[in-house]
C-alpha positions in Angstrom: 14.4 -25.6 3.9 11.7 -23.3 5.3 8.2 -23.8 4.1 5.3 -21.6 5.4 2.2 -23.7 5.3 -0.1 -20.7 4.9 1.9 -19.2 2.0 -0.9 -19.7 -0.5 -3.2 -17.8 1.8 -0.6 -15.0 2.1 -0.3 -15.0 -1.7 -4.1 -14.5 -2.1 -4.1 -11.8 0.5 -1.2 -10.0 -1.3 -3.2 -10.2 -4.5 -6.3 -8.8 -2.8 -4.3 -6.0 -1.3 -2.9 -5.1 -4.7 -6.4 -5.2 -6.2 -7.7 -2.9 -3.4 -4.8 -0.6 -4.0 -5.6 -0.4 -7.7 -9.3 0.3 -7.0 -8.4 3.0 -4.5 -6.0 4.6 -7.1 -8.7 4.6 -9.8 -11.2 6.3 -7.5 -8.5 8.8 -6.3 -7.7 9.6 -10.0 -11.3 10.3 -10.8 -11.6 12.5 -7.7 -8.5 14.4 -8.8 -10.0 14.9 -12.3 -13.0 16.5 -10.7 -10.8 18.8 -8.6 -8.9 19.8 -11.7 -12.2 20.5 -13.5 -13.3 22.8 -10.6 -10.0 24.6 -10.8 -10.5 25.1 -14.6 -14.0 26.4 -14.1 -12.8 28.8 -11.4 -10.1 30.0 -13.7 -12.5 30.4 -16.6 -15.0 32.3 -14.4 -12.2 34.6 -13.1 -11.1 35.3 -16.7 -14.6 36.0 -17.8 -15.2 38.3 -14.9 -12.1 40.3 -15.8 -13.3 40.5 -19.4 -16.8 41.6 -18.3 -15.2 44.3 -16.1 -13.2 45.6 -19.2 -16.4 45.5 -21.3 -18.3 47.6 -18.6 -15.6 50.2 -18.7 -15.2 50.4 -22.5 -18.7 49.7 -23.9 -22.1 51.2 -23.2 -23.8 48.0 -24.5 -25.3 45.6 -22.0 -25.5 42.6 -24.4 -22.0 41.2 -23.4 -23.0 41.5 -19.8 -26.0 39.4 -20.4 -23.8 36.8 -22.0 -21.5 36.9 -19.1 -24.4 36.4 -16.7 -25.5 33.3 -18.7 -21.9 32.0 -18.7 -21.6 32.6 -15.0 -24.8 30.7 -14.2 -23.7 27.8 -16.4 -20.3 27.6 -14.8 -21.8 27.8 -11.3 -24.3 25.1 -12.2 -21.4 22.9 -13.5 -19.4 23.6 -10.3 -22.4 22.6 -8.2 -22.8 19.4 -10.2 -19.1 18.7 -9.9 -19.2 19.3 -6.1 -22.0 16.8 -5.8 -19.9 14.2 -7.8 -17.0 15.0 -5.6 -19.1 14.3 -2.5 -20.1 10.9 -4.0 -16.5 10.2 -5.0 -15.3 11.1 -1.4 -17.7 8.5 0.0 -16.5 5.9 -2.5 -12.9 6.9 -1.8 -13.4 6.4 1.9 -15.0 3.0 1.3 -12.1 2.0 -0.9 -9.6 3.3 1.6 -11.2 1.3 4.3 -11.2 -1.9 2.2 -7.5 -1.3 1.3 -6.6 -0.8 5.0 -8.4 -4.0 5.9 -6.7 -5.9 3.1 -3.3 -4.6 4.1 -4.0 -5.5 7.8 -5.0 -9.1 6.8 -1.8 -9.4 4.7 0.4 -8.0 7.4 -1.0 -10.3 10.0 0.0 -13.3 7.9 3.4 -11.8 7.2 4.0 -11.4 10.9 3.0 -15.0 11.5 5.3 -16.1 8.7 8.2 -14.2 10.2 7.6 -15.7 13.6 7.4 -19.2 12.2 10.6 -18.6 10.1 12.4 -17.3 13.2 11.4 -20.4 15.2 12.5 -22.6 12.2 15.8 -20.8 12.0 16.3 -21.1 15.8 15.6 -24.8 15.7 17.9 -25.3 12.8 20.6 -23.3 14.6 20.2 -25.5 17.7 20.5 -28.6 15.6 23.6 -27.3 13.9 25.2 -26.4 17.3 24.4 -29.9 18.6 26.0 -31.5 15.5 29.0 -29.3 15.8 29.3 -30.1 19.5 29.2 -33.8 18.7 31.8 -33.4 16.0 34.0 -31.5 18.4 33.5 -34.0 21.2 34.4 -36.9 18.8 37.4 -35.0 17.6 38.5 -34.4 21.2 38.1 -38.1 22.0 40.0 -39.1 18.9 42.9 -36.7 19.7 43.0 -38.1 23.3 43.2 -41.7 22.0 46.0 -40.8 19.5 48.1 -39.3 22.4 48.0 -42.6 24.2 45.2 -42.1 26.4 42.7 -44.8 27.2 40.9 -46.2 24.2 37.4 -44.9 24.2 34.3 -45.8 22.3 33.7 -43.3 19.6 30.2 -44.4 18.7 27.3 -42.0 19.0 25.5 -44.4 21.4 27.5 -43.5 24.3 
């Protein structure tokens, strides 16, 4: 039966890779939320701009336009804050991605080693099986010869 002596190390590396994958996914999800928030803000700003254009055409009052200006400044400030968070998230995302790649590389190197060791084991096992089958066939052949009246031969494995 095949036993990889570094299996416990491989198991640890697999767990580490899964942990790094989870951390990367969490950061990616936070980054996606920020992108979604930017899209919502852009949509709200576009809707408010259309509304302000309608108010300009239909009303002589400037009060709604002042409110629109305040809203526009607030949204743009929020978007600048979100962009800054996104830059920070991008740096963290890159760090997590690098850690994930390194963990996967370490895991894969042990998997390759395990596969090579398994192939050598299976090759040696196959060689042993062939040798055993050759010996059985040889003994069978000698037995059949002796049954046909040939010379009696020694059937022992010693020679």
